[in-house]
PAVOVEX-591916 format. One record per residue: residue number from 1; residue in one letter; x, y, z of N, C-alpha, C in turn. Coordinates in steps of 0.2 Angstrom, whole numbers, plus 5000, padded with zeros to 4 digits. Example, Ala and Ser with C-alpha at 12.3 -4.5 7.8 and 13.67 -1.06 7.14 Angstrom:
// residues 2
{node 1,'a',{5066,4972,5039},{5062,4978,5039},{5066,4984,5039}},
{node 2,'s',{5064,4989,5035},{5068,4995,5036},{5064,5000,5039}},
END
This chain:
// residues 268
{node 1,'m',{5742,5578,5506},{5738,5576,5500},{5742,5577,5494}},
{node 2,'p',{5741,5573,5489},{5744,5575,5482},{5741,5582,5480}},
{node 3,'y',{5745,5586,5476},{5743,5592,5474},{5738,5591,5468}},
{node 4,'s',{5734,5596,5466},{5730,5597,5460},{5734,5601,5455}},
{node 5,'p',{5735,5598,5449},{5739,5602,5444},{5736,5609,5443}},
{node 6,'l',{5730,5610,5444},{5727,5617,5443},{5729,5622,5449}},
{node 7,'s',{5731,5619,5454},{5733,5623,5460},{5741,5623,5460}},
{node 8,'a',{5744,5621,5456},{5752,5620,5456},{5755,5625,5452}},
{node 9,'m',{5752,5631,5451},{5755,5636,5447},{5760,5640,5451}},
{node 10,'m',{5765,5637,5453},{5770,5640,5457},{5777,5636,5457}},
{node 11,'p',{5782,5640,5458},{5789,5636,5458},{5789,5630,5463}},
{node 12,'a',{5792,5625,5461},{5793,5620,5465},{5798,5622,5471}},
{node 13,'t',{5797,5619,5477},{5802,5620,5482},{5804,5613,5484}},
{node 14,'n',{5809,5612,5488},{5812,5605,5489},{5813,5604,5497}},
{node 15,'d',{5810,5609,5501},{5811,5608,5508},{5806,5604,5512}},
{node 16,'h',{5800,5605,5511},{5795,5602,5514},{5790,5598,5510}},
{node 17,'h',{5791,5598,5503},{5786,5595,5499},{5787,5588,5497}},
{node 18,'g',{5792,5585,5500},{5793,5578,5499},{5799,5577,5495}},
{node 19,'f',{5801,5570,5496},{5808,5568,5493},{5807,5569,5485}},
{node 20,'d',{5801,5568,5482},{5801,5567,5475},{5801,5574,5472}},
{node 21,'l',{5802,5580,5475},{5803,5586,5472},{5811,5588,5473}},
{node 22,'r',{5815,5584,5476},{5822,5586,5477},{5825,5587,5470}},
{node 23,'p',{5830,5592,5469},{5833,5592,5463},{5838,5587,5462}},
{node 24,'i',{5839,5585,5455},{5844,5581,5453},{5849,5585,5449}},
{node 25,'h',{5854,5587,5453},{5859,5592,5450},{5863,5589,5444}},
{node 26,'e',{5863,5583,5443},{5867,5580,5438},{5863,5580,5431}},
{node 27,'a',{5857,5581,5432},{5852,5582,5426},{5851,5589,5424}},
{node 28,'s',{5849,5589,5417},{5848,5596,5414},{5841,5595,5411}},
{node 29,'i',{5838,5601,5409},{5832,5601,5405},{5832,5596,5399}},
{node 30,'a',{5838,5596,5396},{5839,5592,5390},{5838,5585,5391}},
{node 31,'d',{5839,5583,5397},{5837,5576,5399},{5830,5574,5399}},
{node 32,'l',{5826,5579,5399},{5818,5578,5399},{5816,5577,5392}},
{node 33,'n',{5811,5573,5391},{5808,5572,5385},{5802,5577,5383}},
{node 34,'r',{5804,5582,5379},{5799,5588,5378},{5793,5585,5375}},
{node 35,'p',{5793,5581,5369},{5787,5579,5366},{5782,5575,5371}},
{node 36,'l',{5785,5571,5376},{5781,5567,5381},{5777,5572,5385}},
{node 37,'f',{5781,5578,5387},{5778,5583,5392},{5772,5587,5388}},
{node 38,'e',{5774,5589,5382},{5769,5593,5378},{5763,5590,5375}},
{node 39,'d',{5765,5584,5373},{5759,5580,5369},{5755,5575,5374}},
{node 40,'e',{5758,5573,5379},{5755,5568,5384},{5753,5571,5390}},
{node 41,'y',{5758,5574,5394},{5757,5576,5401},{5752,5582,5401}},
{node 42,'l',{5754,5587,5398},{5751,5594,5398},{5743,5593,5396}},
{node 43,'p',{5742,5590,5391},{5735,5589,5389},{5731,5585,5394}},
{node 44,'s',{5734,5580,5397},{5731,5576,5403},{5730,5580,5409}},
{node 45,'a',{5734,5585,5410},{5734,5589,5417},{5729,5595,5416}},
{node 46,'f',{5729,5598,5410},{5725,5604,5409},{5720,5604,5404}},
{node 47,'s',{5715,5608,5404},{5710,5608,5399},{5713,5612,5393}},
{node 48,'s',{5710,5610,5387},{5713,5613,5381},{5712,5621,5381}},
{node 49,'d',{5707,5623,5385},{5706,5631,5385},{5712,5634,5389}},
{node 50,'v',{5714,5630,5394},{5719,5633,5398},{5726,5633,5394}},
{node 51,'l',{5727,5628,5390},{5733,5627,5386},{5733,5632,5381}},
{node 52,'t',{5727,5634,5378},{5727,5638,5373},{5728,5646,5375}},
{node 53,'t',{5725,5647,5380},{5725,5654,5383},{5731,5656,5387}},
{node 54,'d',{5734,5651,5390},{5740,5652,5394},{5746,5652,5390}},
{node 55,'k',{5750,5657,5389},{5756,5657,5384},{5762,5656,5388}},
{node 56,'r',{5762,5652,5393},{5769,5650,5396},{5773,5647,5391}},
{node 57,'s',{5780,5648,5392},{5785,5645,5388},{5785,5637,5391}},
{node 58,'y',{5789,5633,5387},{5791,5627,5389},{5794,5626,5396}},
{node 59,'v',{5799,5630,5397},{5802,5630,5404},{5797,5632,5409}},
{node 60,'e',{5793,5637,5408},{5788,5640,5413},{5783,5634,5415}},
{node 61,'w',{5781,5630,5410},{5776,5625,5411},{5780,5619,5415}},
{node 62,'l',{5786,5618,5414},{5790,5613,5418},{5790,5615,5425}},
{node 63,'a',{5791,5622,5426},{5792,5624,5433},{5785,5624,5436}},
{node 64,'a',{5779,5626,5432},{5773,5625,5435},{5771,5618,5437}},
{node 65,'c',{5773,5613,5433},{5771,5606,5435},{5776,5603,5439}},
{node 66,'r',{5781,5607,5442},{5786,5605,5446},{5791,5599,5444}},
{node 67,'m',{5792,5599,5437},{5797,5595,5434},{5804,5598,5434}},
{node 68,'i',{5804,5604,5435},{5811,5607,5437},{5809,5611,5444}},
{node 69,'v',{5815,5613,5447},{5814,5616,5453},{5811,5623,5453}},
{node 70,'s',{5813,5627,5448},{5810,5634,5447},{5813,5637,5441}},
{node 71,'l',{5810,5643,5439},{5813,5646,5433},{5820,5649,5435}},
{node 72,'n',{5821,5651,5441},{5828,5653,5443},{5833,5647,5444}},
{node 73,'e',{5830,5641,5445},{5834,5635,5446},{5832,5630,5442}},
{node 74,'p',{5833,5630,5435},{5830,5625,5430},{5833,5618,5430}},
{node 75,'v',{5833,5616,5436},{5836,5609,5437},{5830,5604,5438}},
{node 76,'p',{5831,5598,5434},{5825,5593,5435},{5824,5591,5442}},
{node 77,'t',{5818,5590,5444},{5817,5587,5451},{5817,5579,5450}},
{node 78,'m',{5817,5575,5455},{5816,5568,5454},{5809,5567,5451}},
{node 79,'l',{5804,5570,5452},{5798,5570,5449},{5799,5570,5441}},
{node 80,'g',{5802,5576,5439},{5803,5577,5432},{5807,5571,5429}},
{node 81,'v',{5812,5569,5432},{5817,5564,5429},{5813,5557,5428}},
{node 82,'l',{5809,5555,5433},{5805,5549,5433},{5799,5550,5428}},
{node 83,'t',{5796,5556,5428},{5790,5556,5423},{5792,5557,5416}},
{node 84,'l',{5797,5561,5415},{5799,5564,5408},{5806,5562,5406}},
{node 85,'g',{5810,5559,5410},{5817,5557,5409},{5818,5553,5403}},
{node 86,'r',{5823,5554,5399},{5825,5550,5393},{5828,5544,5396}},
{node 87,'r',{5832,5545,5401},{5836,5539,5404},{5835,5540,5412}},
{node 88,'p',{5830,5538,5415},{5829,5539,5422},{5834,5535,5426}},
{node 89,'t',{5836,5529,5424},{5840,5525,5428},{5848,5528,5428}},
{node 90,'f',{5849,5532,5423},{5856,5535,5423},{5857,5540,5429}},
{node 91,'f',{5851,5543,5432},{5852,5547,5438},{5849,5544,5444}},
{node 92,'l',{5844,5539,5443},{5841,5535,5449},{5842,5528,5447}},
{node 93,'p',{5847,5525,5448},{5849,5518,5446},{5843,5513,5448}},
{node 94,'c',{5839,5514,5453},{5834,5509,5456},{5828,5510,5452}},
{node 95,'a',{5827,5515,5448},{5821,5517,5445},{5819,5512,5439}},
{node 96,'y',{5818,5506,5441},{5816,5501,5436},{5812,5495,5439}},
{node 97,'v',{5809,5491,5435},{5805,5485,5438},{5809,5479,5435}},
{node 98,'q',{5810,5474,5439},{5813,5468,5437},{5808,5463,5437}},
{node 99,'f',{5807,5460,5431},{5802,5455,5430},{5805,5448,5429}},
{node 100,'l',{5803,5443,5433},{5805,5436,5432},{5799,5431,5431}},
{node 101,'r',{5799,5427,5426},{5794,5421,5426},{5798,5415,5428}},
{node 102,'i',{5797,5412,5434},{5801,5407,5436},{5797,5400,5436}},
{node 103,'q',{5800,5395,5433},{5797,5389,5432},{5798,5385,5438}},
{node 104,'g',{5794,5386,5443},{5794,5382,5449},{5792,5387,5455}},
{node 105,'k',{5794,5385,5461},{5791,5388,5467},{5796,5392,5471}},
{node 106,'s',{5802,5392,5469},{5807,5396,5472},{5812,5399,5468}},
{node 107,'l',{5816,5404,5470},{5821,5407,5466},{5827,5403,5463}},
{node 108,'a',{5827,5397,5466},{5832,5392,5464},{5830,5388,5457}},
{node 109,'d',{5824,5389,5456},{5821,5386,5450},{5823,5390,5443}},
{node 110,'p',{5822,5386,5438},{5824,5390,5431},{5820,5396,5430}},
{node 111,'v',{5823,5401,5427},{5820,5407,5425},{5818,5406,5417}},
{node 112,'v',{5812,5407,5415},{5810,5406,5408},{5809,5412,5405}},
{node 113,'d',{5808,5417,5408},{5807,5424,5405},{5810,5429,5410}},
{node 114,'e',{5813,5434,5408},{5815,5440,5412},{5815,5446,5408}},
{node 115,'a',{5814,5452,5412},{5815,5458,5409},{5817,5464,5414}},
{node 116,'v',{5821,5468,5412},{5822,5474,5416},{5818,5480,5412}},
{node 117,'i',{5813,5482,5416},{5808,5487,5413},{5810,5494,5416}},
{node 118,'d',{5812,5498,5411},{5814,5505,5414},{5811,5510,5409}},
{node 119,'g',{5813,5517,5410},{5810,5522,5406},{5806,5527,5410}},
{node 120,'p',{5802,5531,5407},{5798,5536,5411},{5792,5532,5414}},
{node 121,'l',{5789,5534,5419},{5783,5531,5422},{5778,5528,5418}},
{node 122,'s',{5776,5531,5413},{5770,5529,5409},{5773,5523,5404}},
{node 123,'a',{5779,5523,5402},{5782,5517,5398},{5783,5511,5403}},
{node 124,'v',{5785,5512,5409},{5787,5507,5413},{5780,5503,5415}},
{node 125,'v',{5775,5507,5416},{5768,5504,5418},{5766,5500,5412}},
{node 126,'r',{5766,5503,5406},{5763,5500,5400},{5767,5494,5398}},
{node 127,'r',{5774,5494,5399},{5778,5488,5397},{5777,5482,5402}},
{node 128,'l',{5776,5484,5409},{5775,5479,5414},{5768,5476,5413}},
{node 129,'d',{5763,5480,5411},{5756,5477,5409},{5756,5472,5404}},
{node 130,'e',{5760,5474,5399},{5761,5469,5393},{5764,5463,5395}},
{node 131,'k',{5770,5463,5399},{5773,5457,5401},{5769,5453,5405}},
{node 132,'l',{5765,5456,5410},{5761,5451,5414},{5755,5448,5410}},
{node 133,'a',{5752,5452,5405},{5747,5450,5401},{5749,5444,5397}},
{node 134,'a',{5756,5444,5394},{5758,5439,5390},{5759,5432,5394}},
{node 135,'h',{5759,5432,5401},{5760,5426,5404},{5753,5424,5408}},
{node 136,'n',{5748,5428,5407},{5742,5427,5411},{5738,5422,5406}},
{node 137,'r',{5734,5417,5409},{5730,5412,5406},{5723,5414,5407}},
{node 138,'v',{5718,5413,5403},{5711,5414,5404},{5707,5407,5402}},
{node 139,'a',{5703,5405,5406},{5699,5400,5404},{5692,5402,5402}},
{node 140,'v',{5689,5399,5397},{5682,5402,5394},{5677,5396,5396}},
{node 141,'d',{5672,5398,5399},{5667,5393,5401},{5661,5395,5396}},
{node 142,'f',{5659,5390,5392},{5653,5391,5387},{5647,5387,5390}},
{node 143,'t',{5648,5383,5395},{5643,5378,5397},{5638,5380,5403}},
{node 144,'s',{5641,5384,5407},{5637,5385,5413},{5632,5390,5413}},
{node 145,'g',{5631,5394,5407},{5626,5399,5407},{5625,5401,5400}},
{node 146,'p',{5620,5406,5399},{5619,5408,5392},{5624,5412,5388}},
{node 147,'t',{5629,5415,5392},{5634,5419,5390},{5641,5416,5392}},
{node 148,'e',{5646,5417,5388},{5652,5414,5390},{5655,5418,5396}},
{node 149,'k',{5659,5414,5400},{5662,5417,5406},{5669,5416,5405}},
{node 150,'r',{5673,5421,5407},{5680,5421,5407},{5683,5422,5414}},
{node 151,'r',{5688,5417,5415},{5691,5418,5422},{5699,5417,5421}},
{node 152,'y',{5702,5423,5423},{5709,5423,5422},{5712,5419,5428}},
{node 153,'l',{5718,5417,5426},{5723,5414,5432},{5724,5420,5437}},
{node 154,'y',{5725,5426,5435},{5725,5432,5439},{5721,5437,5436}},
{node 155,'p',{5716,5441,5439},{5713,5446,5436},{5717,5452,5434}},
{node 156,'p',{5717,5454,5428},{5721,5460,5426},{5721,5466,5430}},
{node 157,'t',{5715,5467,5432},{5714,5473,5437},{5718,5473,5443}},
{node 158,'a',{5718,5467,5446},{5722,5466,5452},{5729,5467,5451}},
{node 159,'l',{5732,5464,5446},{5739,5464,5444},{5741,5472,5443}},
{node 160,'q',{5736,5475,5439},{5738,5482,5438},{5738,5486,5444}},
{node 161,'q',{5733,5485,5449},{5733,5489,5455},{5739,5488,5459}},
{node 162,'i',{5741,5482,5460},{5746,5480,5465},{5753,5483,5462}},
{node 163,'t',{5754,5482,5455},{5760,5484,5452},{5761,5491,5452}},
{node 164,'r',{5755,5495,5451},{5756,5502,5451},{5756,5505,5458}},
{node 165,'n',{5753,5502,5463},{5754,5504,5470},{5762,5503,5472}},
{node 166,'a',{5765,5498,5469},{5772,5497,5471},{5776,5502,5468}},
{node 167,'i',{5775,5504,5462},{5779,5509,5458},{5778,5516,5462}},
{node 168,'m',{5771,5517,5464},{5770,5524,5466},{5773,5525,5473}},
{node 169,'h',{5772,5519,5477},{5774,5520,5485},{5781,5518,5486}},
{node 170,'r',{5785,5516,5481},{5792,5513,5483},{5796,5519,5486}},
{node 171,'a',{5801,5517,5489},{5806,5522,5492},{5812,5522,5486}},
{node 172,'y',{5814,5528,5485},{5820,5529,5481},{5826,5531,5485}},
{node 173,'e',{5826,5533,5491},{5831,5536,5495},{5834,5530,5499}},
{node 174,'g',{5841,5529,5499},{5844,5524,5503},{5844,5517,5500}},
{node 175,'t',{5843,5517,5494},{5842,5510,5491},{5844,5510,5483}},
{node 176,'n',{5846,5505,5481},{5847,5504,5474},{5843,5498,5471}},
{node 177,'a',{5838,5496,5475},{5834,5490,5474},{5828,5492,5469}},
{node 178,'p',{5826,5488,5464},{5820,5490,5460},{5814,5487,5463}},
{node 179,'v',{5808,5489,5460},{5802,5485,5461},{5803,5478,5458}},
{node 180,'r',{5801,5473,5461},{5801,5466,5458},{5794,5463,5457}},
{node 181,'a',{5794,5460,5451},{5788,5456,5450},{5790,5449,5448}},
{node 182,'y',{5789,5445,5453},{5792,5438,5452},{5785,5433,5451}},
{node 183,'w',{5785,5430,5446},{5779,5426,5444},{5782,5418,5445}},
{node 184,'y',{5779,5415,5450},{5781,5408,5451},{5775,5404,5448}},
{node 185,'d',{5776,5397,5449},{5770,5393,5446},{5764,5393,5451}},
{node 186,'d',{5765,5395,5457},{5760,5395,5462},{5758,5401,5465}},
{node 187,'r',{5761,5407,5463},{5760,5413,5465},{5763,5419,5461}},
{node 188,'i',{5761,5425,5463},{5765,5431,5460},{5767,5435,5466}},
{node 189,'e',{5773,5437,5467},{5775,5441,5472},{5778,5448,5469}},
{node 190,'i',{5774,5453,5472},{5776,5460,5470},{5779,5463,5476}},
{node 191,'s',{5785,5466,5475},{5789,5469,5481},{5792,5476,5479}},
{node 192,'n',{5792,5480,5484},{5795,5487,5483},{5799,5489,5489}},
{node 193,'p',{5804,5492,5488},{5808,5494,5493},{5805,5500,5497}},
{node 194,'g',{5806,5500,5503},{5802,5505,5507},{5796,5502,5511}},
{node 195,'g',{5797,5502,5518},{5791,5499,5522},{5786,5504,5523}},
{node 196,'p',{5781,5503,5528},{5775,5507,5529},{5778,5514,5530}},
{node 197,'y',{5773,5519,5527},{5775,5526,5528},{5769,5530,5531}},
{node 198,'g',{5771,5535,5535},{5766,5539,5538},{5762,5536,5543}},
{node 199,'y',{5755,5537,5542},{5751,5533,5547},{5749,5526,5545}},
{node 200,'v',{5752,5524,5539},{5751,5517,5538},{5756,5513,5541}},
{node 201,'t',{5754,5508,5545},{5759,5504,5549},{5758,5497,5547}},
{node 202,'a',{5763,5492,5550},{5762,5485,5548},{5756,5482,5550}},
{node 203,'e',{5753,5485,5556},{5746,5483,5558},{5740,5484,5554}},
{node 204,'n',{5740,5490,5551},{5734,5492,5547},{5735,5492,5540}},
{node 205,'f',{5741,5490,5538},{5743,5489,5530},{5738,5485,5527}},
{node 206,'g',{5735,5488,5521},{5730,5485,5517},{5723,5485,5519}},
{node 207,'q',{5722,5488,5525},{5715,5489,5527},{5712,5495,5524}},
{node 208,'p',{5705,5495,5523},{5702,5501,5519},{5703,5507,5524}},
{node 209,'g',{5704,5513,5520},{5704,5519,5524},{5711,5521,5526}},
{node 210,'y',{5716,5517,5525},{5723,5519,5528},{5727,5520,5521}},
{node 211,'a',{5729,5526,5520},{5733,5527,5515},{5738,5533,5516}},
{node 212,'d',{5744,5533,5514},{5748,5539,5515},{5753,5539,5509}},
{node 213,'y',{5757,5545,5508},{5760,5545,5502},{5768,5547,5503}},
{node 214,'r',{5772,5543,5502},{5779,5544,5502},{5781,5549,5496}},
{node 215,'n',{5778,5548,5491},{5779,5552,5485},{5773,5555,5482}},
{node 216,'p',{5771,5560,5485},{5764,5563,5483},{5764,5566,5476}},
{node 217,'h',{5769,5568,5474},{5769,5571,5467},{5770,5566,5462}},
{node 218,'i',{5774,5561,5463},{5774,5555,5459},{5766,5552,5458}},
{node 219,'a',{5763,5551,5464},{5756,5549,5464},{5752,5553,5460}},
{node 220,'e',{5753,5560,5460},{5748,5564,5456},{5750,5564,5449}},
{node 221,'a',{5756,5563,5447},{5758,5563,5440},{5755,5556,5437}},
{node 222,'m',{5755,5551,5441},{5752,5545,5439},{5745,5545,5438}},
{node 223,'r',{5742,5549,5442},{5734,5551,5441},{5733,5555,5435}},
{node 224,'v',{5737,5560,5434},{5737,5564,5428},{5737,5560,5422}},
{node 225,'l',{5742,5555,5422},{5743,5551,5416},{5738,5545,5415}},
{node 226,'g',{5733,5545,5420},{5728,5540,5419},{5731,5533,5421}},
{node 227,'l',{5736,5533,5425},{5739,5526,5427},{5736,5524,5434}},
{node 228,'v',{5733,5529,5438},{5729,5527,5444},{5723,5531,5443}},
{node 229,'q',{5717,5529,5446},{5711,5533,5446},{5709,5536,5453}},
{node 230,'r',{5709,5532,5458},{5707,5534,5464},{5713,5533,5469}},
{node 231,'f',{5715,5538,5473},{5720,5537,5478},{5717,5533,5484}},
{node 232,'g',{5721,5528,5486},{5719,5525,5492},{5715,5519,5491}},
{node 233,'a',{5713,5517,5485},{5708,5512,5483},{5711,5506,5480}},
{node 234,'g',{5718,5506,5479},{5721,5501,5475},{5720,5494,5478}},
{node 235,'i',{5722,5493,5484},{5721,5487,5487},{5714,5484,5487}},
{node 236,'a',{5710,5489,5489},{5703,5487,5489},{5700,5485,5483}},
{node 237,'t',{5702,5488,5477},{5700,5487,5471},{5703,5480,5469}},
{node 238,'a',{5709,5479,5470},{5712,5472,5469},{5709,5466,5472}},
{node 239,'q',{5707,5467,5479},{5704,5462,5483},{5697,5461,5480}},
{node 240,'a',{5693,5466,5477},{5687,5464,5474},{5688,5461,5468}},
{node 241,'a',{5693,5462,5464},{5694,5459,5457},{5696,5451,5459}},
{node 242,'l',{5700,5450,5464},{5702,5443,5465},{5695,5439,5468}},
{node 243,'r',{5691,5442,5472},{5685,5439,5474},{5681,5437,5468}},
{node 244,'e',{5680,5442,5464},{5675,5440,5458},{5678,5435,5454}},
{node 245,'n',{5685,5435,5453},{5688,5430,5449},{5689,5423,5452}},
{node 246,'g',{5688,5422,5458},{5689,5416,5462},{5696,5415,5464}},
{node 247,'n',{5699,5420,5465},{5706,5420,5468},{5706,5421,5476}},
{node 248,'p',{5710,5418,5480},{5711,5420,5487},{5713,5427,5488}},
{node 249,'a',{5712,5429,5494},{5713,5436,5495},{5721,5437,5495}},
{node 250,'l',{5723,5444,5494},{5730,5446,5494},{5733,5444,5501}},
{node 251,'q',{5739,5442,5501},{5743,5441,5507},{5749,5446,5507}},
{node 252,'f',{5751,5448,5513},{5755,5454,5514},{5761,5452,5518}},
{node 253,'r',{5767,5454,5516},{5773,5453,5521},{5776,5460,5522}},
{node 254,'v',{5775,5463,5527},{5776,5470,5528},{5783,5471,5533}},
{node 255,'e',{5788,5473,5530},{5794,5474,5534},{5796,5481,5534}},
{node 256,'p',{5801,5483,5539},{5803,5490,5539},{5806,5493,5533}},
{node 257,'t',{5809,5489,5529},{5812,5491,5523},{5809,5488,5516}},
{node 258,'m',{5804,5485,5517},{5801,5482,5511},{5794,5479,5512}},
{node 259,'i',{5790,5480,5506},{5783,5477,5507},{5783,5472,5501}},
{node 260,'v',{5780,5466,5503},{5779,5461,5498},{5771,5459,5498}},
{node 261,'v',{5768,5459,5492},{5761,5458,5491},{5761,5451,5487}},
{node 262,'m',{5758,5446,5489},{5757,5440,5486},{5750,5439,5483}},
{node 263,'l',{5750,5437,5477},{5743,5435,5473},{5744,5427,5472}},
{node 264,'l',{5738,5424,5474},{5738,5417,5472},{5733,5416,5467}},
{node 265,'p',{5734,5410,5463},{5730,5409,5457},{5723,5407,5458}},
{node 266,'a',{5718,5408,5453},{5712,5406,5454},{5712,5398,5453}},
{node 267,'v',{5707,5395,5456},{5706,5388,5455},{5703,5387,5449}},
{node 268,'q',{5706,5383,5444},{5704,5382,5437},{5699,5376,5437}},
END
């Protein structure tokens, strides 16, 4: 299970706590964004009382939050680089999202918009939200009831849940592939490197109650930053938003090294 920040007051280890706590020896503390940590992460992770009364140094707080290995080994972890890194892709080349808006139904069709979205996790999620919102259409119905009704081509909640799931659960080891968000005329495909993990299998993928964490500390960091609310509920939340908006259910392609989630547009 992902750790709670309040129970994480101990040096990070890298043997059995997950790939996301492995040290990145090429990086140093100078490669981490201190204002992002002190002004955004810590106030989200701990109460103001804790931060006021606990007189830990900057480096001690980094160690407590597992952004570095330990005080004795002040080397950034993968978690630290992804959450606070000034240039995460310098150390983890795959740590970005590739966005394409394709005018057509296949990769052979013209690309009308593209973006390579990188940076720390919070910036990647925010910029991807903005890019998806810029392409989403909304129809307003003034005639079928006393109040106006809005129907998106794709409900923003579903887009957010699926893209954040892809970023949270993607594999970083043994790949240089990014998360991909490809928007075609007839669908959106969100794919991430890394197949099913733990007790999630190709057979039970997407079913309620089945969740596991390839990157438990990245998942917790995203929760601390308010990028996810409830673990294990992303797909169910997306499915509910799609039903309410009049979209078909999600479609999945689950392979040993990749997961693709397909969203289909609402009938306008």
